[in-house]
MARRO-532325 format. One line per 8 residues: number of its first residue (from 1); for each residue x, y, z of C-alpha. Coordinates in nm, 2 decimals. Each point is the difference from the previous one (the first is absolute). Last residue first. Example, Ala and Ser with C-alpha at 12.3 -4.5 7.8 and 13.67 -1.06 7.14 Angstrom:
// MARRO-532325
2) 1.37/-0.11/0.71  -0.14/-0.34/0.07
This chain:
// MARRO-532325
353) 11.96/10.74/7.81  0.21/-0.12/-0.27  0.31/0.19/0.15  -0.08/-0.17/0.34  0.12/-0.34/-0.17  -0.15/-0.27/0.20  0.14/-0.22/0.29  -0.14/-0.33/0.00
345) 0.07/-0.22/0.30  -0.12/-0.37/-0.02  -0.07/-0.21/0.30  -0.02/-0.39/0.09  -0.28/-0.23/0.12  -0.22/-0.02/0.30  -0.28/0.20/-0.16  0.03/-0.16/-0.32
337) 0.29/-0.07/-0.25  0.34/-0.16/0.06  0.32/0.10/-0.20  0.17/-0.32/-0.17  0.27/0.21/-0.20  -0.18/-0.07/-0.36  -0.34/0.10/0.11  0.14/0.29/0.17
329) 0.22/0.09/-0.27  -0.29/-0.02/-0.27  -0.21/0.21/0.23  0.26/0.27/0.04  0.08/0.01/-0.39  -0.36/0.05/-0.07  -0.02/0.27/0.25  0.28/0.18/-0.17
321) -0.16/-0.05/-0.34  -0.34/0.13/0.11  0.16/0.33/0.17  0.00/0.04/0.35  -0.24/0.21/0.19  -0.36/-0.01/-0.14  0.11/-0.36/-0.10  0.04/-0.09/0.34
313) -0.40/0.01/0.03  -0.05/-0.27/-0.28  0.09/-0.30/0.22  -0.21/0.14/0.28  -0.33/-0.03/-0.21  0.05/-0.39/-0.03  0.02/-0.16/-0.35  0.32/-0.17/0.07
305) 0.09/-0.04/0.38  0.20/0.26/0.20  0.33/0.04/0.16  0.03/0.19/0.29  0.03/0.38/0.02  0.26/0.27/0.09  -0.11/0.28/-0.25  0.18/0.31/-0.11
297) -0.03/0.36/-0.10  -0.36/0.07/0.11  -0.19/0.37/-0.01  -0.04/-0.03/-0.37  -0.23/-0.30/0.04  -0.04/-0.12/-0.35  -0.33/-0.06/-0.17  0.05/-0.15/-0.34
289) 0.26/-0.25/0.12  -0.25/-0.11/0.25  -0.13/0.09/0.34  -0.36/-0.09/0.12  -0.16/0.22/0.20  -0.34/-0.15/0.20  0.08/0.21/0.30  -0.22/0.05/0.32
281) 0.02/0.27/0.27  0.31/0.23/0.10  0.23/0.27/-0.13  0.30/0.21/0.02  0.13/0.15/-0.31  0.31/-0.12/-0.21  0.13/0.23/-0.26  0.09/-0.17/-0.35
273) -0.09/0.29/-0.22  -0.33/-0.22/-0.10  -0.10/-0.04/0.36  0.10/-0.28/0.24  -0.26/-0.11/0.28  -0.13/-0.31/-0.16  0.33/-0.09/-0.17  0.15/0.01/0.34
265) -0.26/-0.25/0.15  0.05/-0.24/-0.30  0.36/0.02/0.00  0.00/-0.08/0.38  -0.20/-0.31/-0.07  0.22/-0.11/-0.27  0.28/-0.05/0.26  0.28/0.23/0.17
257) -0.02/0.30/-0.21  0.35/0.18/-0.06  0.01/0.37/0.00  0.32/0.12/-0.15  0.20/0.30/0.15  0.03/0.32/-0.24  -0.07/0.25/0.30  -0.34/0.09/-0.17
249) -0.07/-0.39/-0.03  0.08/-0.05/0.38  -0.24/0.30/0.11  -0.29/-0.11/-0.21  0.02/-0.35/0.17  0.05/0.14/0.34  -0.30/0.22/-0.04  -0.23/-0.26/-0.11
241) 0.12/-0.23/0.32  -0.05/0.30/0.23  -0.35/0.09/-0.16  -0.10/-0.37/0.05  -0.07/-0.24/-0.27  -0.32/-0.26/0.10  -0.13/-0.27/-0.19  -0.29/-0.23/-0.04
233) -0.03/-0.24/-0.28  -0.26/0.03/-0.30  -0.04/-0.27/-0.25  0.14/0.02/-0.36  -0.24/-0.13/-0.25  0.12/-0.33/-0.10  0.19/-0.02/-0.35  0.22/-0.31/0.06
225) 0.04/-0.06/0.36  0.04/0.29/0.24  0.21/-0.10/0.28  0.01/-0.22/0.32  -0.28/0.06/0.23  -0.03/0.40/0.15  0.29/0.23/0.13  -0.05/0.26/0.25
217) 0.23/0.29/-0.09  0.17/0.21/0.27  0.30/0.24/-0.03  0.32/0.02/0.17  0.31/0.20/-0.06  0.36/-0.17/0.03  0.30/0.24/-0.03  0.35/-0.14/-0.13
209) 0.29/0.19/0.15  0.23/-0.31/0.06  -0.12/-0.02/0.36  -0.38/-0.04/-0.13  0.07/-0.29/-0.21  0.22/-0.18/0.24  -0.25/0.05/0.26  -0.28/-0.13/-0.23
201) 0.21/-0.31/-0.08  0.06/-0.09/0.34  -0.38/0.04/0.10  -0.06/-0.23/-0.29  -0.12/0.03/-0.35  -0.08/-0.31/-0.20  -0.37/0.05/0.01  -0.02/0.34/-0.16
193) -0.10/-0.12/-0.33  -0.26/-0.23/0.15  -0.27/0.26/0.07  -0.17/-0.30/0.13  -0.35/-0.12/-0.06  -0.34/0.09/0.10  0.16/0.32/0.13  -0.16/0.19/0.28
185) 0.17/0.01/0.34  0.22/0.31/0.05  0.34/-0.01/0.11  0.19/-0.21/-0.22  0.36/0.14/-0.07  0.18/-0.29/0.10  -0.18/-0.20/-0.25  -0.30/-0.25/0.10
177) -0.08/-0.32/-0.19  0.24/-0.26/0.20  -0.17/0.18/0.31  -0.36/-0.14/-0.13  0.12/-0.36/0.11  0.09/-0.24/-0.32  -0.20/-0.25/-0.15  0.16/-0.26/-0.22
169) 0.06/-0.04/-0.40  0.04/0.35/-0.08  -0.04/-0.01/-0.41  -0.35/-0.09/0.05  -0.13/0.31/0.13  -0.01/0.16/0.38  -0.24/0.24/0.16  0.11/0.03/0.33
161) -0.27/-0.15/0.26  -0.30/0.14/0.15  -0.18/-0.14/0.32  0.08/0.21/0.32  0.19/0.30/-0.18  -0.26/-0.04/-0.28  -0.27/0.06/0.23  0.17/0.29/0.17
153) 0.06/0.18/-0.35  -0.37/-0.07/-0.08  -0.13/0.19/0.27  -0.26/-0.20/0.18  -0.31/-0.21/-0.07  0.15/-0.15/-0.31  -0.23/0.15/-0.27  0.24/0.06/-0.32
145) -0.17/0.16/-0.31  0.14/-0.07/-0.34  0.13/0.17/-0.35  0.15/-0.28/-0.17  0.31/-0.09/-0.17  0.07/-0.31/-0.24  -0.18/0.05/-0.31  0.09/0.37/-0.01
137) -0.19/0.23/-0.23  -0.12/0.27/0.28  0.04/-0.19/0.32  -0.27/-0.30/0.00  -0.30/0.08/0.20  -0.14/-0.06/0.37  0.21/-0.28/0.14  -0.12/-0.03/0.36
129) 0.23/-0.12/0.23  -0.09/-0.17/0.33  0.04/-0.02/0.36  0.13/-0.27/0.21  0.34/-0.19/0.02  -0.07/-0.21/-0.32  -0.11/0.30/-0.20  -0.34/-0.06/-0.19
121) 0.03/0.15/-0.32  -0.31/0.18/-0.19  -0.04/-0.01/-0.35  0.00/0.26/-0.30  0.02/-0.20/-0.33  0.24/-0.12/-0.25  0.25/-0.12/0.21  0.39/-0.03/-0.12
113) 0.23/-0.17/0.24  0.37/0.05/-0.03  0.20/-0.29/0.18  0.12/-0.04/0.38  0.27/-0.17/0.19  0.02/-0.35/0.13  -0.06/-0.15/-0.32  -0.30/0.24/-0.10
105) -0.25/0.16/0.22  -0.25/0.22/-0.20  0.07/0.38/0.01  -0.24/0.29/0.03  0.16/0.35/-0.05  -0.12/0.27/0.23  -0.05/0.40/-0.04  -0.18/0.11/0.31
97) -0.28/0.24/0.07  0.04/0.30/0.25  -0.13/0.26/-0.22  0.34/0.04/-0.19  0.15/-0.33/-0.03  0.19/-0.22/0.24  0.28/-0.23/-0.09  0.11/-0.32/-0.19
89) -0.20/-0.25/0.23  0.11/-0.33/-0.12  -0.31/-0.27/0.06  0.06/-0.35/-0.04  -0.28/-0.28/-0.07  -0.12/-0.29/0.12  -0.29/-0.14/-0.20  -0.32/-0.04/0.24
81) -0.25/0.06/-0.28  -0.06/0.36/0.17  0.40/0.07/-0.06  0.22/-0.06/0.30  0.24/0.18/0.19  0.39/0.05/0.04  0.15/0.36/0.08  0.30/0.14/-0.16
73) 0.12/0.35/0.10  0.23/-0.03/0.29  0.12/0.38/-0.06  0.32/0.11/-0.14  0.14/0.34/0.16  0.00/0.31/-0.24  0.31/0.22/0.07  0.11/0.03/-0.36
65) 0.33/0.15/-0.08  0.15/0.28/-0.17  0.40/0.00/-0.03  0.15/0.35/-0.05  0.35/0.08/-0.16  0.17/0.26/0.21  0.34/-0.22/0.04  0.00/-0.27/-0.30
57) -0.17/-0.31/-0.06  0.16/-0.33/-0.10  0.24/-0.06/0.28  -0.29/0.05/0.25  -0.17/-0.29/-0.18  0.31/-0.23/0.03  -0.21/-0.23/0.26  -0.22/-0.07/-0.27
49) 0.25/-0.21/-0.16  0.18/0.07/-0.34  -0.02/-0.11/-0.37  0.02/0.32/-0.25  -0.24/0.02/-0.30  0.21/0.07/-0.33  -0.01/0.40/-0.05  -0.29/0.15/-0.19
41) -0.11/0.24/0.30  0.09/-0.17/0.35  -0.17/-0.34/0.03  0.09/-0.14/0.33  -0.06/-0.35/0.09  -0.02/-0.10/0.38  0.02/-0.31/0.16  -0.15/-0.09/0.36
33) 0.22/0.06/0.30  -0.20/0.30/0.14  -0.27/-0.29/0.15  0.28/-0.22/0.14  0.07/-0.30/-0.22  -0.02/-0.34/0.13  -0.25/-0.14/-0.24  -0.29/0.05/0.28
25) 0.11/0.36/0.03  -0.04/0.03/-0.38  -0.37/-0.01/0.06  -0.14/-0.32/-0.16  -0.10/-0.13/-0.36  0.21/0.27/-0.17  -0.07/-0.04/-0.37  0.25/-0.04/-0.30
17) 0.05/-0.38/0.05  -0.41/-0.03/-0.03  0.01/0.12/-0.36  -0.08/0.38/-0.12  -0.05/-0.02/-0.40  0.08/0.33/-0.15  -0.17/0.31/-0.16  0.06/0.36/0.08
9) -0.29/0.14/-0.16  0.06/0.38/-0.09  0.25/-0.07/-0.25  0.36/-0.16/0.02  -0.11/-0.38/0.04  0.20/-0.17/0.23  0.18/-0.32/-0.14  0.13/-0.25/0.25
1) 0.38/-0.07/-0.06
């Protein structure tokens, strides 16, 4: 059995056998047929399938989902030296600037590229990206301008491609990176916790009295690494969603966040007593065990790599021991990681909120 440290740093080695290298549909599995591990209080984790989600929730529960759609945020370019480079657009910053990650082509994908000075990048399909300065203390993210002669969204639609890392071994169309809830383009990477949902499953949930409420958070590139300063991401929580969260908890129902993006958005607008308020703008909130979100009773998420910020977030909902048992079980039972992988449902103890 793999040993998982029972402290704030869940530590383990993730090998290729536990990585999802393609969408489940390419493995002959429907979107909602991926595996689901359920962590409930201090019980032994339960194996099931995502299709059974409605059986695990109760009438009156509220599922909050992210309606951000994925954009084709990867562009090809070259440095002044002629060296090829990939530019991953992470998101728009206040003032019309962009946050981007320069990367070098490597073995059919890309790898980190740490630049030590500002530089202009010529884009292969016209236009340029000017790296102005590193973002805060990051060694990989830059504040940049993008000059392509037309709206950036249109340019990406014509020349961009979905961001792909080495664990995904082939290119997949943008549709593979969209969720059933996707409405407003803006995420550099998919809000992948909601990928397994299908219209059939949504109908099953609603017909059983489980309410679904939307919010928006445009997620940037990958997760924070090490001690990186959190970068701002655009979010919006509407008055109707805020009211549904408050009403659900007042009536004794559970609020389950579909993904860490939903947790961050709700954390931004939840006050000390746990009441949610509408809001919009940019958020750089990071949720940790020392900063629990009192408006959330459960989390539906994927499996996160060691030392990333999302792996810490579930500890604000589940105990360290419960989370360690879940990761041990997932590794032992062959669950798959990353955006095309399997899922994890954590239902916390409301009495601790």
